C-alpha positions in Angstrom: -1.5 148.9 185.2 -4.3 147.5 183.5 -5.3 151.0 181.8 -1.8 151.2 180.2 -1.7 147.6 178.4 -4.9 148.4 177.2 -3.5 151.6 175.7 -0.3 149.5 174.6 -2.8 147.2 172.9 -4.8 149.9 171.4 -1.8 151.3 169.9 -0.4 148.2 168.6 -3.8 147.3 167.1 -3.6 150.7 165.6 -0.4 150.2 163.9 -1.1 146.7 162.8 -4.1 148.5 161.0 -1.8 151.2 159.5 0.5 148.6 158.1 -2.4 146.4 156.7 -3.7 149.4 154.8 -0.5 150.3 153.4 0.1 146.8 152.4 -3.1 146.7 150.7 -2.5 150.3 148.9 0.8 149.2 147.6 -0.3 145.5 146.5 -3.4 147.4 144.8 -1.0 150.0 142.6 1.4 146.9 142.1 -1.6 145.1 140.7 -3.2 147.7 138.8 -0.1 149.4 137.5 2.1 146.4 136.7 4.3 147.4 133.9 5.4 144.9 131.2 9.3 144.4 130.8 9.2 145.6 127.4 7.5 148.7 128.4 10.0 148.9 131.2 13.0 148.9 129.0 11.4 151.6 126.4 10.8 153.9 129.7 14.0 153.2 131.0 16.0 154.3 127.7 13.9 157.3 127.6 14.5 158.0 131.2 18.5 157.5 130.3 18.4 160.4 127.9 15.5 162.4 129.2 17.9 165.4 129.9 18.1 165.8 126.0 14.2 166.3 125.8 14.7 168.9 128.9 17.2 170.8 127.0 14.6 170.7 124.1 11.8 172.4 126.3 14.3 174.8 128.0 16.3 176.1 124.4 13.8 175.2 122.0 15.9 173.8 119.5 15.6 171.0 117.5 18.6 168.9 117.5 18.0 168.1 121.5 14.9 166.4 120.5 16.4 164.5 117.5 19.0 163.4 119.9 16.6 162.2 122.4 14.5 160.4 120.2 17.2 158.3 118.2 19.6 157.9 121.7 16.1 156.6 123.3 15.7 154.3 120.1 19.0 152.9 120.2 18.9 152.2 123.9 15.9 150.2 123.6 16.9 148.4 120.8 20.2 147.2 122.6 18.3 146.4 125.7 15.9 144.5 124.4 18.2 142.4 121.8 20.9 141.8 125.0 17.7 141.3 127.7 19.7 143.6 129.8 19.4 143.6 133.6 17.9 147.1 134.1 19.7 147.5 137.5 23.0 147.7 135.8 21.8 150.8 134.2 21.1 152.6 137.6 24.1 154.9 137.4 22.8 156.3 134.4 19.5 156.9 135.3 20.9 158.5 138.3 23.0 161.0 136.5 20.0 161.6 134.1 18.1 162.4 136.9 20.9 164.8 138.5 21.7 166.5 135.1 17.7 167.2 134.3 17.6 168.6 138.0 20.4 171.0 137.4 18.7 171.8 134.5 15.4 172.4 135.7 16.8 174.5 138.7 19.3 176.8 136.9 18.0 176.7 133.3 21.4 175.7 131.9 23.3 172.6 131.1 25.9 170.9 133.6 29.3 172.2 132.2 32.7 171.1 132.5 33.2 173.2 135.8 30.3 171.7 137.5 31.3 168.1 136.7 34.6 168.5 138.2 32.8 169.9 141.1 30.8 167.0 141.4 33.6 164.5 141.3 35.7 166.5 143.8 33.7 167.6 146.1 33.7 166.0 149.4 30.8 164.1 150.6 29.5 166.4 153.2 29.7 169.6 151.0 27.7 167.6 148.5 25.0 167.1 151.1 25.3 170.7 152.3 24.7 171.7 148.5 21.8 169.5 148.4 20.2 170.7 151.3 20.6 174.3 150.5 17.6 176.5 150.3 17.5 176.5 146.6 18.1 172.8 146.3 16.0 171.1 149.1 13.1 170.9 147.4 14.2 169.5 144.1 16.6 167.1 146.4 13.3 165.9 148.1 11.4 165.6 145.1 14.3 163.8 143.3 14.5 161.2 146.1 10.8 160.2 145.8 11.1 160.1 142.2 14.1 158.0 142.1 12.8 155.5 144.5 9.3 155.0 142.9 11.1 154.5 139.7 13.9 152.2 141.1 10.7 150.3 142.9 8.5 150.1 139.3 11.0 150.2 136.7 14.4 148.9 137.7 13.1 146.0 139.7 12.0 142.8 138.4 8.4 141.9 138.9 7.2 138.1 139.6 7.6 135.9 136.5 9.6 138.6 134.8 12.6 137.6 132.5 11.6 134.3 130.9 9.4 136.1 128.2 10.7 136.5 124.4 11.1 140.3 124.2 11.5 140.5 120.3 10.2 137.9 118.1 12.7 136.3 115.8 11.1 137.3 112.5 11.5 141.0 113.8 15.1 141.2 115.2 16.1 143.3 111.9 14.4 146.3 113.4 16.2 147.0 116.5 19.4 145.6 114.7 18.8 148.4 112.2 18.9 151.3 114.9 21.8 149.8 116.4 23.7 150.1 113.0 22.0 153.4 111.8 21.8 155.3 114.9 25.7 155.5 115.4 26.2 155.8 111.7 24.1 158.6 111.7 25.5 160.6 115.0 29.2 160.1 113.8 28.4 162.0 110.4 26.5 164.9 112.2 28.3 165.1 115.6 28.9 169.0 115.3 25.3 169.4 115.3 24.5 167.5 117.9 27.4 168.1 120.4 25.6 170.4 122.6 23.0 167.8 123.4 23.0 165.1 125.9 24.5 162.5 126.4 27.0 164.2 124.0 27.6 167.1 125.7 28.1 165.3 129.1 30.8 162.7 127.2 32.3 165.8 125.9 32.9 167.7 129.1 33.8 164.7 131.1 36.2 164.1 128.3 37.3 167.6 128.7 37.8 166.7 132.5 40.1 163.8 131.9 42.1 165.8 129.5 42.9 168.3 132.0 43.7 165.9 134.8 46.4 164.1 132.0 47.8 167.4 131.3 48.3 168.3 135.0 49.4 165.0 135.7 52.0 165.5 132.7 53.2 168.8 133.5 53.8 167.6 137.1 55.8 164.7 135.8 58.1 166.5 133.3 61.4 167.8 134.8 61.5 171.6 135.0 64.7 173.6 135.0 64.7 177.4 135.8 65.8 179.7 133.4 65.9 183.4 133.7 67.3 185.9 136.2 67.5 186.7 139.8 67.7 190.0 141.7 70.9 191.0 142.8 70.1 190.6 146.1 68.4 187.4 145.8 71.0 185.1 147.3 71.5 187.3 150.7 67.6 188.1 151.1 66.0 185.6 153.8 62.1 186.0 154.1 58.8 184.2 154.1 56.1 184.7 151.8 52.2 183.3 152.7 49.8 183.0 150.7 46.2 182.5 152.2 43.7 181.2 149.9 39.8 181.7 151.1 36.8 180.3 150.0 33.7 181.4 148.8 34.1 184.9 150.5 32.8 187.8 148.8 33.7 191.4 149.0 30.4 192.7 149.6 30.0 191.1 153.1 33.5 192.5 154.8 32.9 195.2 156.9 36.4 196.6 155.7 35.1 197.3 152.4 31.7 198.9 153.8 29.4 196.0 155.1 27.1 197.3 157.6 27.8 194.4 159.5 30.7 193.6 161.8 32.7 191.0 159.9 36.1 192.3 160.2 36.5 193.5 163.8 39.7 191.9 164.3 41.2 193.1 161.3 39.9 196.6 161.8 41.8 196.5 165.0 45.0 195.5 163.5 44.4 198.2 160.8 44.4 200.8 163.5 47.3 199.5 165.6 49.4 199.1 162.4 48.1 201.4 159.5 51.5 201.1 157.6 51.6 197.5 157.6 48.6 196.5 155.5 46.3 197.6 152.7 43.5 196.3 150.9 42.7 195.7 146.9 40.3 197.9 146.3 38.9 196.3 143.2 40.1 192.8 143.1 38.1 190.1 140.9 38.3 186.2 140.7 38.7 184.8 137.4 36.2 182.1 138.0 32.9 181.4 139.4 34.3 177.8 140.9 37.3 176.6 142.4 39.1 175.0 139.5 39.3 178.2 137.1 40.1 180.7 139.9 42.9 178.3 141.6 44.3 177.5 138.1 44.7 180.7 136.8 46.1 181.7 140.4 48.6 179.6 140.5 49.4 179.6 136.7 52.1 181.6 135.4 50.0 182.0 132.1 46.8 184.6 132.2 43.6 183.7 132.3 42.6 184.6 128.6 45.0 181.7 127.7 43.1 179.5 130.1 43.5 176.2 127.7 47.4 176.2 128.0 47.4 176.5 131.8 48.1 173.0 133.0 50.7 172.6 130.2 52.9 175.1 132.4 54.3 174.8 136.0 52.9 176.6 138.8 54.9 179.7 140.2 55.1 177.6 143.2 57.1 175.0 141.7 59.5 177.7 140.0 60.0 179.1 143.2 60.8 175.7 144.3 63.8 175.4 141.6 65.2 178.5 143.1 66.1 178.0 146.9 62.7 178.3 148.5 61.2 175.7 150.7 57.6 175.5 149.5 54.7 174.1 152.1 51.0 173.7 151.2 48.9 173.6 154.0 45.1 172.7 154.1 42.3 170.9 156.4 41.5 168.6 153.5 42.9 167.2 150.2 42.1 168.2 146.5 43.2 167.9 143.0 45.6 171.0 142.6 48.5 169.2 144.6 50.0 167.5 141.8 50.0 170.6 139.6 51.1 173.0 142.5 54.0 170.9 143.4 55.5 172.1 146.9 58.0 170.2 148.8 55.5 169.5 151.5 51.8 168.8 151.7 50.9 169.0 154.6 47.3 168.1 155.4 45.5 168.8 158.6 41.9 167.0 158.5 39.7 169.3 160.4 36.5 171.7 159.9 38.2 174.5 161.5 41.0 176.4 159.4 41.9 177.9 162.8 43.8 174.0 163.3 46.2 175.4 160.3 47.8 178.0 163.0 50.2 175.3 164.9 51.3 174.2 161.6 51.8 177.6 160.4 53.9 178.4 163.1 56.0 175.3 163.3 56.6 176.0 159.4 57.8 179.6 160.0 60.1 178.5 162.9 61.7 175.7 160.9 65.4 175.9 159.7 65.6 175.4 156.4 68.9 175.4 154.2 67.8 178.8 152.1 65.9 180.6 154.7 63.5 181.4 152.1 60.0 180.0 152.7 56.9 180.3 150.8 53.8 178.7 152.5 50.3 178.3 150.7 47.4 177.9 153.1 44.3 176.9 151.5 41.1 177.3 153.8 37.7 175.9 154.1 36.7 179.6 154.9 32.8 180.0 153.8 32.4 177.2 151.6 28.7 176.0 151.9 28.7 177.8 155.1 24.8 178.9 154.6 24.3 175.2 155.1 26.6 173.5 157.6 28.4 176.6 159.4 28.6 175.9 163.2 30.3 178.8 164.9 28.8 181.8 166.2 29.8 185.2 167.3 26.8 187.0 168.4 29.0 189.8 169.7 29.6 190.8 166.3 26.8 189.3 164.1 23.5 189.9 166.1 21.0 187.3 165.1 18.5 188.3 162.2 15.4 186.8 160.8 17.7 185.6 157.6 19.6 182.4 159.2 21.4 181.9 156.3 22.8 185.2 156.1 23.6 184.8 159.8 25.6 181.4 159.0 27.6 183.2 156.4 28.7 186.2 158.1 29.8 184.4 161.2 32.0 182.3 158.8 33.4 185.7 157.5 34.1 186.5 161.4 35.9 183.0 161.8 38.1 184.0 159.0 38.6 187.3 160.2 40.0 186.1 163.8 42.5 183.3 161.7 43.7 186.5 159.5 44.3 188.4 162.8 46.2 185.5 164.4 48.2 185.2 161.5 49.2 188.9 161.3 49.7 189.1 164.9 52.4 186.2 164.4 54.4 187.9 161.7 54.4 191.2 163.4 56.4 189.3 166.3 58.6 187.4 164.1 62.2 189.1 163.2 62.1 187.4 160.0 60.7 189.3 156.7 57.1 187.9 156.2 54.4 188.8 154.0 51.0 187.6 153.9 48.4 187.8 150.8 45.1 186.9 151.3 42.3 186.5 148.6 39.4 184.3 148.2 39.1 182.0 145.3 35.6 183.3 144.4 32.5 185.0 145.8 29.1 183.7 146.9 25.5 184.3 146.0 23.1 184.7 149.0 19.8 185.0 147.2 20.8 188.6 146.6 18.6 189.3 143.7 15.4 187.3 145.1 15.9 184.7 142.5 16.7 181.8 145.0 20.8 181.7 143.6 22.4 180.3 146.7 26.2 179.1 146.0 28.3 179.8 143.1 29.0 178.8 139.4 25.4 177.7 138.8 24.2 180.6 136.8 25.2 183.4 135.0 28.2 185.9 136.6 27.1 187.9 139.3 29.1 190.5 140.9 28.8 188.4 144.2 30.8 185.9 142.8 33.1 187.6 140.9 34.4 190.8 143.2 36.3 189.3 146.2 38.6 190.9 149.3 42.3 190.7 149.1 44.4 192.2 151.6 48.4 192.2 152.1 50.0 192.2 155.3 53.8 192.7 156.2 55.9 193.3 158.8 58.7 196.1 159.3 61.2 193.6 158.6 59.9 192.9 155.2 59.3 196.5 154.5 63.0 197.0 154.7 64.1 194.2 152.9 61.7 194.5 150.0 61.0 197.8 149.5 59.1 196.9 146.2 56.0 196.4 148.2 55.5 200.3 148.2 54.8 199.5 144.4 52.2 196.9 145.0 50.4 199.5 147.6 50.5 202.4 144.6 48.9 199.8 142.2 46.2 198.5 145.0 43.1 200.5 143.2 43.6 199.2 139.6 41.2 195.8 138.9 43.3 193.3 140.0 42.8 189.6 139.2 44.3 186.1 139.9 46.4 186.5 137.0 48.4 189.0 138.6 49.4 187.0 141.7 52.1 184.6 140.7 54.0 187.6 138.8 53.6 189.8 141.8 54.7 187.5 144.3 58.0 186.4 142.0 58.4 190.0 141.4 58.5 190.6 145.1 60.5 188.1 145.8 63.2 189.0 143.0 63.2 186.1 140.5 62.4 186.1 137.0 62.1 183.2 134.9 61.4 183.1 131.5 57.4 182.5 132.1 57.5 185.9 134.3 55.5 188.9 132.7 56.5 192.3 134.1 53.0 193.6 132.9 51.3 191.5 135.3 53.7 192.2 138.0 52.2 194.8 140.7 55.8 195.4 142.2 57.2 196.1 138.8 57.6 199.7 137.5 56.7 198.2 134.4 53.0 197.0 135.4 50.5 198.0 133.0 46.9 197.5 133.6 45.7 195.0 131.2 41.9 194.2 131.5 41.4 190.7 133.2 39.4 187.8 131.6 36.7 185.6 133.7 36.4 181.9 132.8 32.9 180.5 132.3 31.4 177.4 133.2 32.4 175.7 130.1 36.4 176.9 130.5 36.2 179.8 127.8 37.7 183.1 128.7 35.7 186.3 128.4 36.8 189.8 128.8 35.6 191.3 132.2 33.9 194.4 130.2 32.2 191.9 127.8 30.7 189.4 130.6 27.4 189.6 131.1 27.4 189.9 135.0 24.2 190.3 137.1 24.7 193.5 139.8 
């Protein structure tokens, strides 16, 4: 007992010694490197607009440097005259750190799609991204630098706040900057619009404009104008659109991948070869969720992407012609107002399989028209390399690449869900068709450049080339024979721009927005080269896009 007490005393003495040592060190740093309030203001102003200087270092264009110097001078003048509390500027400093970190890691500025992702991604997904292999080093550096910055720059030191920051006889200097700098930028904005903070303000404004247009479109009344198939009134049936997340074609064994990521769907294919087919060359229209989802639900092709929020989704159109429409997901998102389904059923869960009971209930639910459109939005493989917990060792044997193992296990989990859905429709007497595709693909350091995730660099084949499969029961094949035409067109390069018109064509409704040349079920289908949307929401012809492969 005495020996134990002695050890405890020694540990306490050692701990107190370490604490005293650290206190002396921080006290020494605080004393030796005390920063005056004026210098703090200048440093803080430089830091708020530091991304502009980083842009200059990366892109070597003079407008970035000029923007950095003049914006910093303007902010310093403002803070000096207003005696601003630097703590209030912390959100702007935080945004500056985020922007600079993104620029350093991906060698490009933060675009509007990245800003949308920043504002609409769930906290756990953001944590998963921040701790992903490519980001973890930068995240740790970010936290350390930010804490030191707050300690020595943002927080006030002893005795600060009482001294005069600008002598009265020199206040005309900051006043001159406050007037001259805004006037200069207003006159020359076309030259500086790519520089931070103007680029960030412009992209944020674009984001707000998109939200406004989506809200305006959803609130405006819609009346169906067009024609219906002669058998439309008599036909019954259910169409299920299943949207995956971050699933890439290169990792599906049904497309030739070496690991067994599609064991369950392969067994279904072997059992029902006439009730399932793959689209050989399906591509997404965007690297991130917003452009891909909007072009998928829209009746406007991706080449007219700017016009998409102004037009109704195909779900809303079908809702107006006797279809009962449902949106099922495990999480809320910004697309619900635009999609405009009759019922949005959100089942909070980390497991997509939790949607199955809801799907079965909706299928069996009695409706007046007996026509249903069900959209299922999955979590899929989103950030699977960082936070995925399901393992299927019988199919994905652990390797020396745990990131790839997690991702491939997420695909097996989706494969199980698709097999469950397929089995359900095959035993149902109602005509049912299921169409699965992912929103976009995923990078997994495929080129050895540390690129994990999506939408953070130039186009890659792993982001754009995605899997797509169509499954239908015999009752659907009998009622909707145009499914055979879709089968005949399966080897063309198909994109999200074909989805709305193909579904409406299969279901037999042809509104004024319908385009037969985009409808894979139409005899008038004509292949048209798809457009892909870059991070700034500009459409680019697929053959003209610089795709790393």
